[in-house]
Each structure stands twice: as C-alpha cells, then as structure tokens.
Residue, then its C-alpha position, 0 to 999 in steps of 0.5 A: x518454487x519461486x520467490x514467496x509473496x505475502x499478500x496481506x488483507x486488512x478488513x473491518x466491517x466490509x464483508x462485500x468488499x472482503x469477498x471480492x478481495x479474497x477471490x482476486x487473491x485466490x485467483x492468482x496464478x503465481x505459485x508461491x503465495x501466502x495469504x494473511x487476513x487481519x480483521x479488526x473484529x468485524x460485526x457484519x459477518x466478516x469474522x465468520x466469513x474468514x473463519x469459514x474460509x480459514x483453510x484458504x489462508x496461511x494466517x488469519x486473525x480477528x481482534x480489535x486493533x488501534x487502527x489500520x496501521x496497527x492491523x497492517x503491522x500485525x500482518x507484517x509480523x506474521x508474514x514470511x515472504x520475501x515481498x509483501x503486498x497489501x490488498x485491503x478489503x474492497x481492493x482487488x487485483x486487475x487479473x489473475x496474473x497481477x503478482x506474476x507481472x510484477x515478479x517477471x518485471x523485477x530484478x530483486x529491487x526493494x520496491x516493485x510497483x505498477x499502476x492502479x485503477x482508482x474507483x471513486x464514487x461513480x467514476x474511475x480513472x487510471x493512475x500511473x506512476x513515475x519511473x524516477x521517485x524524487x523528494x519532489x514527487x513524494x511531497x505531493x504523492x506516494x506509490x500504491x500499496x495495492x500494486x507494490x511489492x515491498x521487500x520485508x527487509x525494509x521493515x526490518x531495517x526502517x521499522x514498521x508503520x508508525x501507529x502514531x500517524x492515522x493517515x500518512x504512515x504508509x506515505x512516511x514509510x515510502x518517503x523514508x525508504x526511498x528518499x532518506x535511505x535510497x532503497x532500490x525500486x522499479x516501476x512496471x507500467x502495467x495495470x495491477x490492481x483496482x483501488x476503491x477511494x473510500x478510506x479515511x485519507x480520502x475524506x475531505x474533513x481529514x485533509x488537514x490531519x493528512x497535511x499535518x502528519x506530512x509536515x511533521x514527518x518532513x521536519x523530522x527526517x529532512x532539513x527544513x531548508x532543503x524541503x522548502x527549497x524543493x517546494x519552491x522549485x516545484x512551484x516554478x515547474x508548471x508542468x508538474x501540475x499538469x494532469x497525466 
C-alpha cells in the first residue's frame, strides 16, 4: 500500500452536489484512500443519502455544528491519513487520477497542490498557482483546498482551523504554515479539481468580514511594519495585478 490519503467532504443541505462529490472520490484510482463525510444535520435528504451509502465511507457523521471550520476540524480529528484533502460537497475531482497525480509529483512535502477549474454562475476559468509562495502572494490570495494535500502533522504542529473565524480560517492556516513557519510545499501544474464558487466567502456582502479577519490575522502573527512595507512594494509592482 502507498501513502494513505484522507479525503474529507463537508456537507450541509446540498444533496445534488454531495452525490457528484462522492462519486468523484469513489472513482479515484489511487489505492489507499480513506473517505470521511461530515454532514451538518442536513434536512434535504443528504443525511439519508450518507447513511444509505455508509459502506463507502471510512467514517461519517451527521450532526449540527457551529460552521464549516468546526465540521472540517471534526474530519481532521477522525482522519488517519498522512495527507488530508478537503473536497466539499459540490466540488469534484477533475478525473479519476487526480490524487495519484499529486502523489506521483510529490517528494514528501508538507503541502502538495495543483490547479482548479473555478465554476462561477454561467462561466468557468482555470486558476493556476505560483511555484513560490510568498507573504506578498498570501496577502491577496491563498492555495486551493480541493486541490491540496495537507500533511496531517501541520495540524498537530500549528493547531486546527480557527473556529473564531467565519471565512478566513483556511487562509490563516496556510499563511501561518508557509510564511510564519516555513513548511515545505510543491506546486503541481496539473488540473486536479473543480471548485464551485457558492460559499459564504464568495458573497459580496461578506467581503468586509473577510478583510477584517485577514487584517486581524496579519496583526497577530506578523509585525505591522513588515506587512505594510510588503504591501507598499506590491503597489509598485504593476505586473502583480495583471491577470494570469
């Protein structure tokens, strides 16, 4: 057997998306996968679907939680894989060898991530990522949960997702792991997953909350002069704002 991968799916009242997500995980050719499904107490038939297909899952749970990061933390605690990847309901792997692609291109790094196809309303586009992750990059962006293998030891070293944050806890985790602690990572320039933009972080009315959570994190973990100076340098770099 190879390196065990824990795939974690979070769901709440998205039965149609859940079915597609589950099938894309079951279609994976990688031989050593444990699949965990954490449902927030769905009332649209999702809970029953999970129960009816429980033999396909290594672990499943359906109960009310305090939010997406609370649910993700439940999955982390129950996982036993060396790497974790979060594929939430509605998202799906691009093909049957998505996990194999990440594994065969990795060399034991803490984070191994690839590209995603973003579906937003009636349009879609490919989102690629840089080979070098910097503070400058993380101030404006992050790396993709549904296309990123995360070493479980990072959660043991730096803690679980911060449930006090409603939108930016995953961004905070990656920022702290990469920039603050210098964890290892590898970018794989391959399409891994399709990501649907319909979560709370994508809603325009939550942009202010997202910005507040980011600034709070930056102030807590980084010297303010450092990140203000970094932002100033970015403003001088016109090429940074060009779309890839």
